[in-house]
C-alpha positions in Angstrom: -57.2 179.9 -75.7 -54.7 179.1 -78.6 -56.2 178.5 -81.9 -56.0 175.1 -83.6 -53.4 176.5 -86.1 -51.1 177.6 -83.3 -51.4 174.3 -81.5 -50.7 172.4 -84.7 -47.6 174.5 -85.4 -46.3 174.0 -81.9 -46.9 170.3 -82.1 -45.1 170.1 -85.4 -42.1 172.0 -84.0 -42.0 169.7 -81.0 -42.1 166.6 -83.2 -39.3 168.1 -85.3 -37.2 168.7 -82.2 -38.0 165.2 -80.9 -36.7 163.7 -84.2 -33.5 165.8 -83.9 -32.9 164.5 -80.4 -33.6 160.9 -81.3 -31.1 161.1 -84.2 -28.5 163.0 -82.2 -25.2 161.5 -81.0 -25.3 164.1 -78.2 -26.9 167.3 -77.0 -26.0 170.0 -74.5 -28.2 172.4 -72.7 -26.7 175.8 -71.7 -27.9 178.8 -69.8 -27.1 181.7 -72.1 -27.9 184.7 -69.8 -25.6 187.7 -70.4 -24.2 186.7 -73.9 -23.9 189.7 -76.3 -25.3 189.6 -79.8 -21.7 189.5 -81.2 -20.8 186.6 -79.0 -24.0 184.7 -79.8 -23.4 185.2 -83.5 -19.8 183.9 -83.3 -21.0 181.0 -81.2 -23.8 180.1 -83.6 -21.3 180.3 -86.6 -18.8 178.0 -84.8 -21.5 175.5 -83.9 -22.9 175.5 -87.5 -19.5 174.8 -89.0 -19.2 171.8 -86.6 -22.6 170.5 -87.7 -24.3 171.3 -84.5 -27.9 172.5 -84.4 -28.2 175.3 -81.8 -31.5 177.0 -80.9 -33.4 178.6 -78.1 -36.6 176.7 -77.5 -39.2 177.1 -74.8 -38.4 174.9 -71.9 -41.8 173.1 -72.2 -41.1 172.2 -75.8 -37.6 171.0 -74.9 -39.1 168.9 -72.0 -41.7 167.3 -74.2 -39.2 166.5 -77.0 -36.7 165.0 -74.5 -39.3 162.9 -72.8 -40.5 161.6 -76.2 -36.9 160.8 -77.2 -36.3 158.9 -73.9 -34.4 161.6 -72.1 -37.1 162.5 -69.5 -34.4 163.2 -66.9 -33.5 166.4 -68.7 -36.7 168.0 -67.3 -35.0 168.7 -64.0 -32.5 171.0 -65.7 -35.0 173.1 -67.7 -35.1 176.3 -65.7 -34.3 179.8 -66.8 -33.1 181.0 -70.2 -31.7 177.9 -72.0 -30.5 177.1 -75.4 -30.2 173.6 -76.7 -27.3 172.3 -79.0 -27.8 169.0 -80.7 -25.1 167.2 -82.7 -26.2 164.4 -85.1 -22.8 163.0 -85.8 -20.1 164.2 -83.4 -20.8 163.5 -79.8 -18.0 165.8 -78.6 -18.4 168.9 -80.8 -21.2 170.7 -79.0 -19.7 170.1 -75.6 -16.2 171.2 -76.7 -17.4 174.5 -78.3 -19.9 175.4 -75.6 -17.4 174.7 -72.8 -15.0 177.1 -74.6 -17.6 179.8 -74.3 -18.5 178.9 -70.8 -14.9 179.3 -69.8 -14.7 182.7 -71.4 -18.1 184.1 -70.3 -18.9 184.1 -66.6 -22.7 184.2 -67.1 -22.8 181.5 -69.9 -23.1 178.1 -68.2 -23.3 174.4 -69.2 -26.4 173.0 -67.6 -26.7 169.3 -68.7 -26.7 167.1 -71.8 -27.1 163.7 -73.1 -24.8 161.2 -74.9 -25.0 157.4 -75.6 -28.6 157.2 -74.3 -27.8 158.8 -70.9 -28.6 162.2 -69.4 -25.4 163.8 -68.0 -24.9 166.8 -65.7 -22.8 169.9 -66.2 -19.7 168.3 -64.8 -20.0 165.3 -67.1 -20.5 167.6 -70.1 -17.2 169.3 -69.1 -15.5 165.8 -69.1 -17.1 165.0 -72.5 -15.6 168.3 -73.8 -12.1 167.1 -72.9 -12.5 164.0 -75.0 -10.5 164.2 -78.2 -12.5 164.3 -81.5 -13.1 161.1 -83.5 -10.5 162.1 -86.0 -7.8 162.6 -83.3 -8.7 159.2 -81.7 -8.5 157.5 -85.1 -5.2 159.1 -85.8 -3.9 157.8 -82.4 -5.2 154.3 -83.2 -3.5 154.3 -86.6 -0.3 155.5 -85.1 -0.3 152.8 -82.4 -1.0 150.2 -85.1 1.8 151.4 -87.4 4.5 151.3 -84.7 4.6 147.4 -84.4 4.2 147.0 -88.2 7.3 149.2 -88.8 9.2 147.2 -86.2 8.3 144.0 -87.8 9.3 145.3 -91.2 12.7 146.4 -89.9 13.3 142.9 -88.3 12.3 141.2 -91.5 14.5 143.5 -93.6 17.5 142.8 -91.3 16.9 139.0 -91.4 16.7 139.0 -95.2 19.8 141.2 -95.5 21.7 138.9 -93.1 20.5 135.8 -95.1 21.6 137.6 -98.3 25.1 138.2 -96.8 25.3 134.5 -95.7 24.3 133.3 -99.1 26.9 135.6 -100.8 29.6 134.3 -98.5 28.8 130.7 -99.2 29.3 131.2 -103.0 
């Protein structure tokens, strides 16, 4: 039977994971069977640069943390060797990076995830990965707002120039 110290440590780790999941914009669960140490190191570095927390947890710990955070449906996906990526700020980053690895490595698979308070399956994680980043979406929005403003500015300039020519001709 585990000692009180071990149980307290496991409980603290589960509570910390629960808080990460609660604060997260999104999370992705992957089956990482067959990934080499070099590939795993590169993956972890890329995720870290994107602000994504990526760890291998015991499935029971992940299950408890997800249930406590309101994602109890994740339990059905917790089989085998899984790793859990949680992104606090960018809901697309983890899905995008992990999908890239899943496309390259046959044995590395997207399993499930969560975003916007909902549990999503592997197919929905793939769709999430196709979503442009927040910066790209903001750039597109600004571009679409600038177009009409530039058109308005050209029209106003043409009107003022025309009025200026009319006023000069009247003198």
